[in-house]
A tleap script that builds the chain and sets N, CA, C and O, in Angstrom:
source leaprc.protein.ff14SB
mol = sequence {
  NMET TYR MET LYS GLU VAL VAL VAL GLN ASN
  GLN VAL GLY LEU HIE ALA ARG PRO ALA THR
  PHE PHE ILE GLN LYS ALA ASN GLU TYR LYS
  SER SER ILE TRP VAL GLU SER ASP ASP ARG
  LYS VAL ASN ALA LYS SER LEU LEU GLY VAL
  LEU SER LEU GLY ILE THR LYS GLY LEU THR
  ILE THR ILE ILE ALA ASP GLY ALA ASP GLU
  GLU ASP ALA VAL ASN ASP LEU VAL ASN LEU
  ILE SER SER ASN PHE CALA
}
set mol.1.N position { 119.175 99.150 117.023 }
set mol.1.CA position { 118.499 99.969 116.026 }
set mol.1.C position { 118.251 99.116 114.789 }
set mol.1.O position { 119.113 98.357 114.348 }
set mol.2.N position { 117.032 99.266 114.236 }
set mol.2.CA position { 116.615 98.486 113.068 }
set mol.2.C position { 115.934 99.439 112.099 }
set mol.2.O position { 115.157 100.300 112.512 }
set mol.3.N position { 116.226 99.286 110.797 }
set mol.3.CA position { 115.632 100.189 109.815 }
set mol.3.C position { 115.384 99.487 108.501 }
set mol.3.O position { 116.048 98.509 108.159 }
set mol.4.N position { 114.401 100.013 107.763 }
set mol.4.CA position { 114.081 99.519 106.432 }
set mol.4.C position { 113.578 100.665 105.583 }
set mol.4.O position { 112.986 101.622 106.083 }
set mol.5.N position { 113.829 100.550 104.276 }
set mol.5.CA position { 113.298 101.518 103.326 }
set mol.5.C position { 112.035 100.944 102.691 }
set mol.5.O position { 111.900 99.732 102.523 }
set mol.6.N position { 111.126 101.831 102.347 }
set mol.6.CA position { 109.890 101.428 101.668 }
set mol.6.C position { 109.469 102.556 100.734 }
set mol.6.O position { 109.643 103.735 101.044 }
set mol.7.N position { 108.906 102.173 99.577 }
set mol.7.CA position { 108.386 103.156 98.627 }
set mol.7.C position { 106.895 103.316 98.886 }
set mol.7.O position { 106.157 102.333 98.929 }
set mol.8.N position { 106.461 104.546 99.055 }
set mol.8.CA position { 105.049 104.840 99.315 }
set mol.8.C position { 104.293 104.756 97.987 }
set mol.8.O position { 104.573 105.514 97.059 }
set mol.9.N position { 103.338 103.835 97.905 }
set mol.9.CA position { 102.558 103.646 96.677 }
set mol.9.C position { 101.130 104.164 96.798 }
set mol.9.O position { 100.400 104.211 95.808 }
set mol.10.N position { 100.728 104.553 98.005 }
set mol.10.CA position { 99.382 105.069 98.230 }
set mol.10.C position { 99.165 106.337 97.399 }
set mol.10.O position { 100.052 107.187 97.311 }
set mol.11.N position { 97.989 106.458 96.796 }
set mol.11.CA position { 97.697 107.570 95.893 }
set mol.11.C position { 97.938 108.941 96.520 }
set mol.11.O position { 98.446 109.842 95.854 }
set mol.12.N position { 97.576 109.109 97.799 }
set mol.12.CA position { 97.743 110.416 98.443 }
set mol.12.C position { 98.992 110.492 99.310 }
set mol.12.O position { 99.202 111.486 100.004 }
set mol.13.N position { 99.820 109.457 99.277 }
set mol.13.CA position { 101.027 109.443 100.098 }
set mol.13.C position { 100.677 109.260 101.565 }
set mol.13.O position { 99.693 108.599 101.896 }
set mol.14.N position { 101.473 109.840 102.437 }
set mol.14.CA position { 101.202 109.760 103.879 }
set mol.14.C position { 100.564 111.079 104.305 }
set mol.14.O position { 101.194 111.911 104.958 }
set mol.15.N position { 99.317 111.246 103.925 }
set mol.15.CA position { 98.603 112.476 104.222 }
set mol.15.C position { 97.275 112.147 104.895 }
set mol.15.O position { 96.621 111.172 104.525 }
set mol.16.N position { 96.881 112.931 105.855 }
set mol.16.CA position { 95.595 112.837 106.556 }
set mol.16.C position { 95.277 111.430 107.057 }
set mol.16.O position { 95.893 110.968 108.017 }
set mol.17.N position { 94.335 110.748 106.427 }
set mol.17.CA position { 93.882 109.448 106.927 }
set mol.17.C position { 94.995 108.394 106.945 }
set mol.17.O position { 95.168 107.736 107.971 }
set mol.18.N position { 95.761 108.202 105.856 }
set mol.18.CA position { 96.837 107.202 105.925 }
set mol.18.C position { 97.862 107.522 107.019 }
set mol.18.O position { 98.372 106.614 107.676 }
set mol.19.N position { 98.160 108.794 107.210 }
set mol.19.CA position { 99.110 109.187 108.256 }
set mol.19.C position { 98.556 108.839 109.635 }
set mol.19.O position { 99.306 108.428 110.520 }
set mol.20.N position { 97.259 108.999 109.817 }
set mol.20.CA position { 96.623 108.657 111.094 }
set mol.20.C position { 96.733 107.161 111.365 }
set mol.20.O position { 97.050 106.755 112.483 }
set mol.21.N position { 96.472 106.334 110.342 }
set mol.21.CA position { 96.620 104.879 110.494 }
set mol.21.C position { 98.063 104.521 110.838 }
set mol.21.O position { 98.313 103.670 111.693 }
set mol.22.N position { 99.004 105.172 110.171 }
set mol.22.CA position { 100.426 104.916 110.390 }
set mol.22.C position { 100.811 105.243 111.836 }
set mol.22.O position { 101.507 104.465 112.489 }
set mol.23.N position { 100.364 106.371 112.321 }
set mol.23.CA position { 100.699 106.815 113.677 }
set mol.23.C position { 100.048 105.917 114.728 }
set mol.23.O position { 100.661 105.600 115.747 }
set mol.24.N position { 98.812 105.511 114.478 }
set mol.24.CA position { 98.146 104.591 115.403 }
set mol.24.C position { 98.929 103.281 115.514 }
set mol.24.O position { 99.094 102.744 116.609 }
set mol.25.N position { 99.409 102.770 114.379 }
set mol.25.CA position { 100.193 101.536 114.385 }
set mol.25.C position { 101.520 101.764 115.116 }
set mol.25.O position { 101.940 100.916 115.903 }
set mol.26.N position { 102.174 102.884 114.870 }
set mol.26.CA position { 103.453 103.185 115.523 }
set mol.26.C position { 103.286 103.264 117.041 }
set mol.26.O position { 104.175 102.854 117.788 }
set mol.27.N position { 102.158 103.786 117.489 }
set mol.27.CA position { 101.918 103.930 118.926 }
set mol.27.C position { 101.635 102.618 119.640 }
set mol.27.O position { 101.554 102.589 120.868 }
set mol.28.N position { 101.485 101.542 118.895 }
set mol.28.CA position { 101.291 100.222 119.499 }
set mol.28.C position { 102.597 99.648 120.050 }
set mol.28.O position { 102.584 98.643 120.761 }
set mol.29.N position { 103.717 100.282 119.725 }
set mol.29.CA position { 105.034 99.760 120.100 }
set mol.29.C position { 105.714 100.634 121.143 }
set mol.29.O position { 105.500 101.845 121.212 }
set mol.30.N position { 106.540 99.980 121.949 }
set mol.30.CA position { 107.284 100.688 122.991 }
set mol.30.C position { 108.526 101.374 122.436 }
set mol.30.O position { 108.994 102.366 122.995 }
set mol.31.N position { 109.057 100.848 121.343 }
set mol.31.CA position { 110.279 101.397 120.751 }
set mol.31.C position { 110.095 102.842 120.314 }
set mol.31.O position { 108.981 103.282 120.028 }
set mol.32.N position { 111.196 103.570 120.266 }
set mol.32.CA position { 111.209 104.891 119.638 }
set mol.32.C position { 111.242 104.648 118.134 }
set mol.32.O position { 112.041 103.847 117.650 }
set mol.33.N position { 110.380 105.333 117.398 }
set mol.33.CA position { 110.270 105.099 115.955 }
set mol.33.C position { 110.354 106.439 115.233 }
set mol.33.O position { 109.750 107.425 115.653 }
set mol.34.N position { 111.108 106.458 114.146 }
set mol.34.CA position { 111.267 107.663 113.335 }
set mol.34.C position { 110.999 107.345 111.877 }
set mol.34.O position { 111.144 106.208 111.430 }
set mol.35.N position { 110.603 108.385 111.143 }
set mol.35.CA position { 110.464 108.314 109.688 }
set mol.35.C position { 111.459 109.302 109.113 }
set mol.35.O position { 111.532 110.453 109.542 }
set mol.36.N position { 112.229 108.835 108.128 }
set mol.36.CA position { 113.242 109.693 107.520 }
set mol.36.C position { 112.956 109.844 106.032 }
set mol.36.O position { 112.696 108.864 105.333 }
set mol.37.N position { 113.008 111.080 105.562 }
set mol.37.CA position { 112.796 111.392 104.156 }
set mol.37.C position { 113.611 112.629 103.811 }
set mol.37.O position { 113.544 113.640 104.511 }
set mol.38.N position { 114.371 112.547 102.742 }
set mol.38.CA position { 115.178 113.693 102.290 }
set mol.38.C position { 116.001 114.314 103.421 }
set mol.38.O position { 115.976 115.529 103.616 }
set mol.39.N position { 116.720 113.490 104.153 }
set mol.39.CA position { 117.603 113.946 105.233 }
set mol.39.C position { 116.882 114.631 106.385 }
set mol.39.O position { 117.515 115.321 107.184 }
set mol.40.N position { 115.561 114.451 106.481 }
set mol.40.CA position { 114.789 114.943 107.633 }
set mol.40.C position { 114.242 113.742 108.371 }
set mol.40.O position { 113.746 112.799 107.755 }
set mol.41.N position { 114.332 113.774 109.685 }
set mol.41.CA position { 113.865 112.657 110.494 }
set mol.41.C position { 112.894 113.184 111.539 }
set mol.41.O position { 113.191 114.138 112.260 }
set mol.42.N position { 111.698 112.532 111.612 }
set mol.42.CA position { 110.678 112.959 112.566 }
set mol.42.C position { 110.171 111.757 113.356 }
set mol.42.O position { 110.329 110.609 112.942 }
set mol.43.N position { 109.568 112.042 114.481 }
set mol.43.CA position { 108.964 111.023 115.327 }
set mol.43.C position { 107.762 110.421 114.597 }
set mol.43.O position { 106.853 111.145 114.192 }
set mol.44.N position { 107.759 109.095 114.428 }
set mol.44.CA position { 106.676 108.423 113.714 }
set mol.44.C position { 105.387 108.395 114.518 }
set mol.44.O position { 104.338 108.025 113.992 }
set mol.45.N position { 105.450 108.780 115.778 }
set mol.45.CA position { 104.265 108.793 116.629 }
set mol.45.C position { 103.630 110.177 116.698 }
set mol.45.O position { 102.691 110.396 117.463 }
set mol.46.N position { 104.144 111.108 115.899 }
set mol.46.CA position { 103.658 112.490 115.880 }
set mol.46.C position { 102.991 112.796 114.545 }
set mol.46.O position { 103.636 112.757 113.497 }
set mol.47.N position { 101.690 113.101 114.589 }
set mol.47.CA position { 100.956 113.410 113.360 }
set mol.47.C position { 101.551 114.631 112.658 }
set mol.47.O position { 101.770 114.607 111.447 }
set mol.48.N position { 101.809 115.681 113.404 }
set mol.48.CA position { 102.377 116.883 112.788 }
set mol.48.C position { 103.749 116.613 112.192 }
set mol.48.O position { 104.084 117.128 111.125 }
set mol.49.N position { 104.543 115.801 112.888 }
set mol.49.CA position { 105.864 115.466 112.375 }
set mol.49.C position { 105.788 114.724 111.060 }
set mol.49.O position { 106.473 115.076 110.100 }
set mol.50.N position { 104.949 113.691 111.012 }
set mol.50.CA position { 104.815 112.889 109.787 }
set mol.50.C position { 104.249 113.739 108.647 }
set mol.50.O position { 104.742 113.673 107.521 }
set mol.51.N position { 103.226 114.529 108.932 }
set mol.51.CA position { 102.646 115.380 107.890 }
set mol.51.C position { 103.640 116.418 107.384 }
set mol.51.O position { 103.609 116.789 106.211 }
set mol.52.N position { 104.529 116.891 108.269 }
set mol.52.CA position { 105.491 117.919 107.879 }
set mol.52.C position { 106.491 117.426 106.832 }
set mol.52.O position { 107.116 118.233 106.144 }
set mol.53.N position { 106.644 116.112 106.710 }
set mol.53.CA position { 107.564 115.569 105.709 }
set mol.53.C position { 107.011 115.681 104.294 }
set mol.53.O position { 107.772 115.633 103.327 }
set mol.54.N position { 105.702 115.829 104.162 }
set mol.54.CA position { 105.098 115.956 102.828 }
set mol.54.C position { 105.344 114.735 101.960 }
set mol.54.O position { 105.713 114.868 100.794 }
set mol.55.N position { 105.144 113.554 102.512 }
set mol.55.CA position { 105.432 112.307 101.804 }
set mol.55.C position { 104.365 112.050 100.745 }
set mol.55.O position { 103.179 111.938 101.057 }
set mol.56.N position { 104.798 111.959 99.494 }
set mol.56.CA position { 103.890 111.755 98.375 }
set mol.56.C position { 104.128 110.387 97.732 }
set mol.56.O position { 105.103 109.701 98.039 }
set mol.57.N position { 103.229 110.014 96.848 }
set mol.57.CA position { 103.336 108.733 96.146 }
set mol.57.C position { 104.664 108.649 95.397 }
set mol.57.O position { 105.086 109.602 94.743 }
set mol.58.N position { 105.312 107.491 95.506 }
set mol.58.CA position { 106.569 107.246 94.807 }
set mol.58.C position { 107.807 107.609 95.597 }
set mol.58.O position { 108.921 107.304 95.170 }
set mol.59.N position { 107.641 108.247 96.727 }
set mol.59.CA position { 108.778 108.653 97.554 }
set mol.59.C position { 109.281 107.473 98.389 }
set mol.59.O position { 108.482 106.710 98.933 }
set mol.60.N position { 110.579 107.326 98.487 }
set mol.60.CA position { 111.169 106.294 99.337 }
set mol.60.C position { 111.454 106.895 100.701 }
set mol.60.O position { 112.112 107.929 100.816 }
set mol.61.N position { 110.946 106.226 101.739 }
set mol.61.CA position { 111.184 106.673 103.109 }
set mol.61.C position { 111.893 105.570 103.878 }
set mol.61.O position { 111.857 104.403 103.486 }
set mol.62.N position { 112.531 105.944 104.963 }
set mol.62.CA position { 113.180 104.977 105.840 }
set mol.62.C position { 112.470 105.008 107.181 }
set mol.62.O position { 112.245 106.073 107.757 }
set mol.63.N position { 112.122 103.827 107.668 }
set mol.63.CA position { 111.514 103.710 108.991 }
set mol.63.C position { 112.568 103.133 109.917 }
set mol.63.O position { 113.158 102.093 109.628 }
set mol.64.N position { 112.801 103.810 111.028 }
set mol.64.CA position { 113.859 103.454 111.967 }
set mol.64.C position { 113.244 103.266 113.348 }
set mol.64.O position { 112.435 104.081 113.791 }
set mol.65.N position { 113.629 102.196 114.022 }
set mol.65.CA position { 113.139 101.975 115.384 }
set mol.65.C position { 114.286 101.549 116.277 }
set mol.65.O position { 115.250 100.930 115.825 }
set mol.66.N position { 114.168 101.888 117.550 }
set mol.66.CA position { 115.166 101.520 118.538 }
set mol.66.C position { 114.440 101.157 119.826 }
set mol.66.O position { 113.772 101.995 120.433 }
set mol.67.N position { 114.577 99.902 120.236 }
set mol.67.CA position { 113.925 99.458 121.459 }
set mol.67.C position { 113.668 97.963 121.435 }
set mol.67.O position { 114.122 97.250 120.540 }
set mol.68.N position { 112.932 97.505 122.435 }
set mol.68.CA position { 112.709 96.071 122.634 }
set mol.68.C position { 111.960 95.419 121.473 }
set mol.68.O position { 112.239 94.270 121.128 }
set mol.69.N position { 111.015 96.137 120.870 }
set mol.69.CA position { 110.216 95.554 119.796 }
set mol.69.C position { 110.487 96.234 118.443 }
set mol.69.O position { 109.591 96.355 117.608 }
set mol.70.N position { 111.731 96.672 118.246 }
set mol.70.CA position { 112.090 97.454 117.068 }
set mol.70.C position { 111.845 96.731 115.745 }
set mol.70.O position { 111.334 97.334 114.801 }
set mol.71.N position { 112.200 95.455 115.663 }
set mol.71.CA position { 112.020 94.727 114.399 }
set mol.71.C position { 110.550 94.565 114.054 }
set mol.71.O position { 110.157 94.767 112.905 }
set mol.72.N position { 109.731 94.203 115.038 }
set mol.72.CA position { 108.294 94.070 114.801 }
set mol.72.C position { 107.690 95.406 114.378 }
set mol.72.O position { 106.863 95.458 113.468 }
set mol.73.N position { 108.101 96.471 115.032 }
set mol.73.CA position { 107.577 97.801 114.724 }
set mol.73.C position { 107.888 98.188 113.284 }
set mol.73.O position { 106.990 98.587 112.542 }
set mol.74.N position { 109.131 98.076 112.890 }
set mol.74.CA position { 109.528 98.464 111.534 }
set mol.74.C position { 108.842 97.584 110.498 }
set mol.74.O position { 108.301 98.090 109.514 }
set mol.75.N position { 108.859 96.272 110.712 }
set mol.75.CA position { 108.255 95.359 109.748 }
set mol.75.C position { 106.751 95.594 109.596 }
set mol.75.O position { 106.231 95.566 108.481 }
set mol.76.N position { 106.056 95.824 110.698 }
set mol.76.CA position { 104.615 96.072 110.613 }
set mol.76.C position { 104.302 97.396 109.915 }
set mol.76.O position { 103.342 97.478 109.149 }
set mol.77.N position { 105.095 98.418 110.169 }
set mol.77.CA position { 104.872 99.708 109.506 }
set mol.77.C position { 105.191 99.629 108.016 }
set mol.77.O position { 104.488 100.224 107.200 }
set mol.78.N position { 106.238 98.904 107.659 }
set mol.78.CA position { 106.568 98.705 106.241 }
set mol.78.C position { 105.441 97.937 105.555 }
set mol.78.O position { 105.041 98.278 104.442 }
set mol.79.N position { 104.927 96.894 106.222 }
set mol.79.CA position { 103.819 96.124 105.651 }
set mol.79.C position { 102.571 96.983 105.482 }
set mol.79.O position { 101.857 96.848 104.488 }
set mol.80.N position { 102.304 97.862 106.439 }
set mol.80.CA position { 101.149 98.748 106.355 }
set mol.80.C position { 101.266 99.653 105.114 }
set mol.80.O position { 100.305 99.823 104.364 }
set mol.81.N position { 102.432 100.214 104.919 }
set mol.81.CA position { 102.650 101.099 103.767 }
set mol.81.C position { 102.595 100.296 102.461 }
set mol.81.O position { 101.988 100.742 101.487 }
set mol.82.N position { 103.222 99.122 102.438 }
set mol.82.CA position { 103.235 98.291 101.242 }
set mol.82.C position { 101.845 97.814 100.836 }
set mol.82.O position { 101.582 97.599 99.653 }
set mol.83.N position { 100.961 97.649 101.806 }
set mol.83.CA position { 99.598 97.182 101.519 }
set mol.83.C position { 98.662 98.332 101.155 }
set mol.83.O position { 97.456 98.128 101.014 }
set mol.84.N position { 99.209 99.541 101.001 }
set mol.84.CA position { 98.409 100.741 100.729 }
set mol.84.C position { 97.363 100.978 101.802 }
set mol.84.O position { 96.255 101.433 101.520 }
set mol.85.N position { 97.732 100.661 103.042 }
set mol.85.CA position { 96.904 100.915 104.217 }
set mol.85.C position { 95.605 100.117 104.208 }
set mol.85.O position { 94.588 100.554 104.747 }
set mol.86.N position { 95.657 98.936 103.584 }
set mol.86.CA position { 94.462 98.068 103.524 }
set mol.86.C position { 94.222 97.391 104.860 }
set mol.86.O position { 93.268 96.627 105.003 }
savepdb mol mol.pdb
quit
């Protein structure tokens, strides 16, 4: 299991389009991936799950992965969020 925290700096947080980009990236990996915020943990490959967290700008989230490509998955998702989905 591998995890990292990241602060969401995107103006709209992880809502609609940014959440779709995030989920598409998460689905590129074989590992199980979760997003944790305020003691709630959801599947990072589920649009409804990610949207249900209501992640807004300035919120710190934890990305957790477990599997063969867990480090690559977490690092790439953290980089995606840090780059404001560029």
